[in-house]
N, C-alpha and C positions, 0 to 999 in steps of 0.2 A: 795703836798699841798703848797699853797702860804701863806706866813706869811705876814699879813698886820700890819700897825702901831698899831691897837687896840690889836694885839696879843703880843705886846712887853710891859711888865709891870715892873716897878721898884719893887725891893724886898720889900720896905716899903709898897707899895700898895698891893702887893701879900699877905703879912701877914694879912692884914685887910680883904681881899676879897677871902681868900683861898677856902672857901666852894663854892662861886659863880664861881670861876675859875675852880674848879674841875667839877662842873656841865657842864660848857661850854666845857671842854675837853672831858667829857663823851659823849657829843653831837657831837663830831667830830673836835673840834678846837684843835690847838696846841698853846701853849703859851711859849714865851721866857721871862724869868725873868732876869732882869738886876740888876747889883750891881755897884754903882759908874759910871753909864752910859755905862757899857759894858756888853755884854752877859755873863750870869753867869750859869744858868741852864735852862732846858726845862721841861715843864709840858705836858706830853702826856698820852693818855689812856694806861692802863696796857696791853690790848690786842694788841695794836699797838706796844708797846715795845717788847712784845713776838714775834710779826711778824718780827720786825727789827733784833732781835737776831737770829731768824730762817734764815733770809736772810744772815746774817753774817756767820753762820755755813755753809750754802750752798755754799757761796763764798769760804770759806776755803776748803771745800771738792773739789770744782772745781779746785782750785789751786793745791791741792794735786794730783788730777787725771792728770792734765796737767804736773806736774813734773814727775809723774810716766810714762806717755806716752813719754816724752822726754828721760827719762832714758832708756826705752825699745827700742826707736829708736836708741839711741847711741849703745846699745848692738847689735842690728840687723846689724849695719854697722861696728861693730868691734871696736868701740871707748871704749875700756875697759882697765883697768890696774889690775895687780895682787894685791890683797889686802895686802898680807904680805910685798911685796917690797914697796908699797906705804906707809904703816905704818912705816916701817923702815926709809924711806926718811923723813917723817914728824918728827919723833923722832930726826933724825940727825939735821934737820933744827932748831928744838926747842933747842936742846943742844948747837948748835952753837950760837944762840941768847943769851942764858944764859951766855955763856962764854965771850961774847963781852963786 
């Protein structure tokens, strides 16, 4: 959605016109509320906010699937390390940093 100049409202105006702005948002508009001339908050429809949250969760899931796929590919080509020896090496490095 494209935000136009009429969709950018100073906070002082938004306070006075909140009911009207809410009706416009329910009708599909999105509003940017400014404070001291800078973007402060956005006013969007609650259903659209739910949709944005759903998209964010889906993106996180896709990133997790990608990480898992890369991990499985590493295992398939033998790029693995023994967990016990890796943990010991990490502990040694941490101990060395503490003693510095």
